[in-house]
N, C-alpha and C positions, 0 to 999 in steps of 0.2 A: 474563051470565057468573056461574057459580056460585062459592061460596067456594073449592071445591077447585081449579077451573081458575084462579081469581084467584091462589091461593097458589103456583101453578106459574110465575108470571111471573118471579119473582126467580131461580129456578134456570135458567129458559130464557135470561134475559138474561145471567146470570153465566157459565154454561157456554159459550154461544156467543161472548161477548166474550173469555173466557179462551182458547178454542180459536183464535180469530183472532189473538190476541196471541202465542200460542205458535207459530202458523204464521209470523208475521213473524220471531220469534226464531230459528226453525229455518232460515229462509231466510238470515238474517243470519249465523248460525253456520256455514253451509255453506262449506267451502273451495272456492270456485269455480275451475275450471280457467282458464288464461290463453288457451286457444284451444280450438276445437271438435274435439277429438280424444281418443281413448281414452288415449293415452299422457300427454297433458296432464292428463286427469282422474285417472289413477293417480298422477302426480307430485304433484298437489294433495292427494290423500288421504294419501300417504306423508309429505308435508311437515308435515301437521298431523293426525295420527291421532286425538288426543283430541278435537279440535274436530269432526272428521268424525263420530265416534261420537255426540258430544253433539248435533249437528245432527239426525242420524237419530232419536235417542231423542226429542228435542223435537218433531219433526214427527209421530212416531207418537202422542204424547200429544195433539198438536193435533188430529189427525184423530179421535181417540177423544172428545175434548171436543166437537167439532163434531157428532158423531153423538149424543152424550148431549144436547146442546142441542136437537137436532132432535126427539128423543123428548119433551123437555119442551114444545116448541112444539106438538106433537101434543096434549098434555094441555091446553095453554092454549086451543087451538082445538077442543077436544072438542065434538062435537055439530054442528059445521058440516059440511054436505055440500058441500064445496068441492074440486073436482078439482085445483085449483092446490095445495092442501095435500097431498092424497093422492099426487099425482105427485111433487111437490117433496120430500116426506118420504121416499118410496121411493128416489129417485135420490140424495138426500143421504146416507142410510145406506148405500146400495149403493156409492157412491164412497168414502165415508169408511172403509168396512171393507175395500175392495180395496187401496187405496193403501198402508196400512202394511205389507202383505205384501211389497211391492216394496222396502221400505227395507232388508231383509236383504241385498240385493245389494250395498249399500254395504260391509257387513262382508266379503263375499267379494272384492270389488274391492280393499279395503284389504289383505286378506291376500295377494292376488296381487301387489299393488304392493310389499309388504314382503318376501315370502318367495321369489319366483321371479324369474328374469331378466326384464327389461322386455319383450323381444320375445315371450316365452312368455306372460306375464301379459296383454299386449294381445291376443294371438291368442285366448286362452281367453275373455277378457271379450267380445270382439267376436263369437265363435262363440255365446256364450250370448245376446247381444243379437239375433242373427239368428234365434233360435228364435221360434216363434209365441207361446208362453206369455207372456213378458214384454210383448210388444207388445199382445196382447189385454188383459191385465190393466191395463197402464198406460193405454191409450186408454179402456177402459171406466171405470176409476177416475176419471180426470181429467174425462171428459165427465159422469159421474154427479155428481161434486161440483159442477162448474160449473153444470149444469142444475138440480140439486136445490136448491142454496142460493139460486139466483136465483128459482126458482118458489116456494120456501118464503117468501122475503121478499115476493114478490107476494101470497101468501096472507095474510100478516100485514097488509099494506097494505089489502087488500080487506076485512079484518075491522076496519079503522079502529084498529088497535093501533099502527101506526107510520106516519110520514109517507112520501110517495112517494120522498123522498130515499134511504130505506133500500134498496128494490129497485134503484133507479137506481145507487147506489154499489156494491152487490154485483155487479151485471152489469158495471159499468165496471171494477171491480177485476180481473175475469178478462180483460176485453178488453185492459186496460193490461198486466197481468201477462204475457200470452202474446203481446204485440205483437212483441217481438224476442227474448224468452227470454234476455235479459242480466241479470246479477245486480241492477243498480240498478233496472231496469224491473220485474223480478219482485218485488223488495222494495217498490217503490212501489205496485204493484198490491195486494200483501198489506196495506199500510197503509190503502188505501182500504176493504178488508174490515173492518179494525179500526174505521175511522171509521163504517161502516155499522152495526156491532153496538153501537158506543158510543151512537149516536143512538137505536137501538132500546132500549138499556138505560135511557136517560133517560125513555122513554115507558112501558116495561114495569114498571119498578120501582115497586111500589105505595107511595103516599104515606100512605094510611090503611089499617089492617087491616080486613078484612071481618068483620062480626059473624056469629055462628053461624046466624042466621036471615036475614041480609041478602044482598044480591047487589051486585056491583060495578056502578057506573054507567058503566063503560067497556067497550067491546068489541062482541061480536056481538049 
């Protein structure tokens, strides 16, 4: 590992851990609906409009930081011809750049909940949800982030930069998070993602600086 790639370990660790932490915060801030219906969703947004907007903004920054962390990991693993890295990096960035675009729908749903009669707002929101566009973007974004972060963690493990617990926890975080799609379970899954990147950070954070002519004794 060259001095340049070694120096990228701190940004990679910090950005990914920060992204996962904001992901948990965004999930916790979200005013979840009491039942699975558009009307309940609008009621939840209208009851706490400030919190709803804060949650969407926090999640947008979380996705951006996860994408930035991915680019840093590419630098850390520069020179390795590893398809796990290439595919993982592609899908991580793919998912993390698609999902923020869907968050703007929270603003529209909040405006509908606040400004028009409930029946009208629900009808418009459900009509938008029935379109192909949000379904394709949502599915592609989620699958991209799930697959990408998991494969990227595997690439880090294959490079002997993190223990096997990291890819295991990343994969488990998505399995748990999407098990029932309830707030507590979703947040629990997100916390496992934080745990994975926290473990990675303890291994990636350099203890000793690398000299201008030296190389790190860790890695590929």
